[in-house]
N, C-alpha and C positions, 0 to 999 in steps of 0.2 A: 564630784557626782555623789549624791546621797545614796545610802544603802537601799532606800525605798524605790529608787529609780532603776536600780540594776535589772530586775526582772522585766520591767516594762521596756527599758531601752534595749535589752537583749532581744526581746520579741520583735521590736520594731526593726532592729538590724537584720534579723533573720528574714522577716517579711520583705524588707527592702532588697536584700540579696536575691531572694527568690523571684521577685518582680523583675529585677535586672536580668537574671538568667533567662526568664521567659521572654523578655523583650528582645534579648540578643538572639534567642532561637528563632523568634518570629522574623527577625531581620535577615536571616540567612537566605541566600538566593534559592529559588526552587530547585535548581539542579543539585545543590548540596543536600537538600532534604531528600531528593530522589535517591541520591547515592546512599544516604543513611538508611532509607527505607528498603532499598534493594541491595543491601550489603552482600557482597559475593556475586552479584549479578553482573552482566556485561551489557553495556549500552550499544545497541545496534543502530548505527547511523547511516547505513547504506541506503541510497536513494531517498534520503531525508526521512527514513522510517522513525528513528529517534525514540525507541522504546527499550526498556530494560528486560533482559531475559536471564534465567539461570543457565550456566554453561552446560553443555552436554556432559553427562556423567554426574550431575548434581542429584542428590538424593533428598526426597521429601518423605515424611512419615504419613502424610494424608493428602489426598487430592483436593484441589479447590472446589468450592461449591459450583454446581452447574456444569461440571465436566461432561464431555461426550465420550461414549464408548464405541470403538470401531473394532469389530471382530472380523478376522480373516482366517483362512485355513492355517496360515503360518504364525498366528499369534493374535493376542488381544492388545490394543493400544487405547490410550486415553488422551483426550485433547482438551485443552483449556487455554484461552487467551493467547493463542499462537504457540503454545508449548505442548510437545508430545511426550508422553510418559509410557513406560512399561513396568510391570511388576518386577520387583527383585526381593523375594522373600516377603516379609511383612511390609516393606517399603515400596517406593516408586522411584524409578530412575528416569531422568530426563534424557531423551534419545533423539536421534535423527530419524524421521519417518522413512520407510522404504518407498521407492518410486511406485506409483500406482495406487497408493492409499488415497481414499477420497473422503471428503467432508462436504456437508451441505452448505456451509457458510464460510466465508473467508475470515481469517484472523482480524481482530480489531486493528485499525490503523495501518492496514497493508499498503504497500506502494505498488503502483502499476508501471511496468516497463514493457518494451516491445522488442521482440526478436523476429526478424524477417517479417515485420508487419503484424505479428500475432501478439495479443496482449498476454503478458505473464504477470502474476501477482506474487509479490515478495513479502516475506515476514520471517524474522528469526532464522536467517540463513537457509530458508526453504522457498522454493519456487512452485507455484501452482498454475495450472491452466484450466479453463472451463471445459467441462465435458457434459455428456447427457445426464449423468447421475450426480453432478456437483462439481467440486473443484479437486482435481487430482494432483498429487505430488509428482513432479517431473524432475528429470536430471537437470542440474544447474547448467545453463547455457554458458558458452565461453564469453569472457569479458568483451571481446571484440564484436560479438553479435548483439550486445545489449544497447538499446537506445532509450532515451527517456522522453522523446518527442513523439506524439501520436502520429500515425501514418497520414492522417488528414491534415496535418500542419507541417509541411516540409519547409526547409530553410529557403529563403529567397534565392532566386537564380542569380548566377554571376552576372556582373555588369556586361551589357552588350548581348546577352543571350536573348533568344526570341521567345522564351517561355512565358513572359508576362509576369503578373503578380502572383504571390502565393495564394492558394485556395483557402481563404480564411472563412470558416463557417462558425457562427456563434449560435449554439443550440441551447435551448432551455427545456428541460424535461417537464412535461405537463402531468405525468403520472407518477412522480416521485422516484424515477429510475435512479439506481445507485450509480456511483462513479464507475464501478466495474461494468455495469450494464450499458452505460453511456459509451464507454470505450469500445465495448464489443459491437454495439449497434453502429457506431460511427465507422469502425473498420469494415463491417460487413456491407454497409451502404457504399463505402469507398470502393470495395471490390466489385459490387454490383454496378456502380456507376461507370467504372473503368471498363467492365465487360460490355456494357450497353453502348458506350460511346467511343471506345478505343483511346480515350484520353486518360493519361495517368499523370497527375500533377507532381508526383515525386520524381518524374523523369524530365530531362531537358526538353523544352518545347512540348512537354506533355507526351512525348513519344510519337508525335505526328509531325508531318512536314510543317515548317514555320508558317507557310501561307494558310494552313488549316487550323493553326493553334487557337486563334480567337474564337472561331465558330465552335470548335470542339470543346473548348473550355466552357463556353456558355451552355452547351448541351450537357456537359458533365455536372455543372452546378445545378441545372434543372433536375437531373436524375438524382443527385445527392439529396436535394431538398425534398423531392417527392418521396424518396425512400425514408428519410428521417421523419417527415411529417406522418407517414403511414405507421411509423413505430411510436408515435405519441410525443413528438417534439415540435416546438416552434423554432423555425430557422430564420436567422437574420443574415 
């Protein structure tokens, strides 16, 4: 190799190595990049939530942009992207919010579960329920109480039972209702339909004598459809 080639060859080698390292970085799977970006964070996979959060006790020097401030007589809290903070001197500490703390919007990517037919919204090891002023932090329900199937979509009845088919409703929001609003509307219409007709599709034979099940099921479906359509849905 000539002396004149050394600087040029060295530069080419450096450029080639840099290009190779960039290429290898781009070929890393997304989950690896996520782990690098959220170093020290914990992946919350409960109920398919699948988001990274800093653990409780984690300290940051500044709050993220767009954070919300929630003031209560017992203290001041800050909320951003599903994470709750409190002041600790000049810094901010990641904390578990107290029960009763309320926010106007749910955390991004929240998961919906049901407890005794009531929708709960989960994110970052915190459960929320909808109230008159927004979404309130509630005590975590026991594991045995949590189900991930909406109350309007019960499992099929056992073979030989007189309950008939599951009550499958396919609803389409006409007014851009969120998933949380759809779940709440569906549950409330289910409760109303059950009260109006006496038929509960989550119970064997709908909770009525077998000889009345077919008629009561039809009445329940009509009531559900009318309720959902009045709330701005197309029902199939």
